C-alpha positions, 0 to 999 in steps of 0.5 A: 023662942031663943034668939040666934047667937050673934055672928062673930065679928070678922077680924082682919090681920093687921099689916106688919113689916117685920112679921110678914109671913112668906112675903117680900121683906123690904131690902133695907130692913133685910140688910139691917137685920143681916148686919145686926146678926153679924155685928151684935155678937162681935160687939158683945165679944169685944166688950167682954174681952177688952174689959177683962171680964173674961181672961184671954186664955178663955176668950181673946180679944178680936185684935189678938185673933186677927194678929194671930191670923196674920202671923199664921199666914205670914210665918206658919204657911197657913195657906197650905193648910187651907188648900189641904183642907179644901182639897180633902173636903172637895174630894170627899164631898164630890164622891159623896155627892155622886154616890148619894145623889144616885142612890137618892134618885134610885130610892125615890123613883123605884120602890124596889130600890127603896126596899133595897137601900132603906134598911142599910141607909136607915141603920147606918146613918145613926152610927157615929162616924167617929166610931168607924175611925179605928176601922178606917185607919186599919182598912185605908191606912193613915194617908189621904184616903182615910181622911177622904173616907171619913168626910165621905161617910159623914155626908153620903147618907144624908145626900141620899135621903134628902134627894129621895124625899125630893123625888117623892114630891114630884106630882103624880100628874107629871109622871102620868102626863109623861107616860101618856106622851109615850115616855118609857122608864129611861125617859121618865128618869132622864127627862122628867125626874132628874130635871124636876129634882135638880133644884132640890139636888143643888139645895141638898148639896149646898146644905150638906157641904157644911157637914163635910167641913164639920167632919174635917176636924175628925178626919184630920185627927188621923195622922194629919201634918197639915190642914185647918183641923190639924191647926185647931188641934195643935193650938188647943194642945198649947192653949192658943185660943186666939189661933183656934178662934181664927181657924174656926172663923176662917172655916166659917168664911170659907163656908159662906163663900161656898154657900154663896157660890151654890146659890149663884149657881142655882140661880143661874141654872134653875131660875124657874125654882127661885120662888121655892128657895129660901 
């Protein structure tokens, strides 16, 4: 008679401060990691540039980048370029948000709308926006409209797809309860689906506004006379690397501010969804 194999010893997961999975991180450790993520690359950049390991034309020093920024603000009216770029991004992104969110809610709610829009959205989103630039210039001209259209095309389809996925994650039980309580289709969309997906819509807009800034440089290739993308292109032509880096860092700073504003708005308007946000 054979003996039964011994049962495996039960293993317990050791507690860890650094590798906790979906648990609250200590505030000091979180602040330390954030500071390290910002300052370690800056220290490496300063070391490589100040020691002369890389020539300034390829990587200028942080001091040179800051000096070029002060010069552009003081003497070259960089503030006007910032306003011009922000206006273009805001216009293109607002239109893309309005249309994309509407299509996304329709696709996620009604299978008929998904069948209608999915072939178009699924095909066009793989087409590079840069390939449409010559056509956009022909159709919309060289003014502000063409730049806004480029930013719009770069963002709108991703808004639609992400919002449609958010709608599909609404539990069927919630919809069935609403029907049981007497809701019609209009009530279902206005009182159930839109409120349930609103936190995800805000997160979608927060993520995709970075795409609008990415397409800004492409948009300002179209006969622009101002803007941060225009500044980057002009500085590139004259090998003014320090100006290029400052404009890129300025776009990143604006993006951080926008991201913080979106998080603040989400926290104020949708406090019940705070546990599901990252």
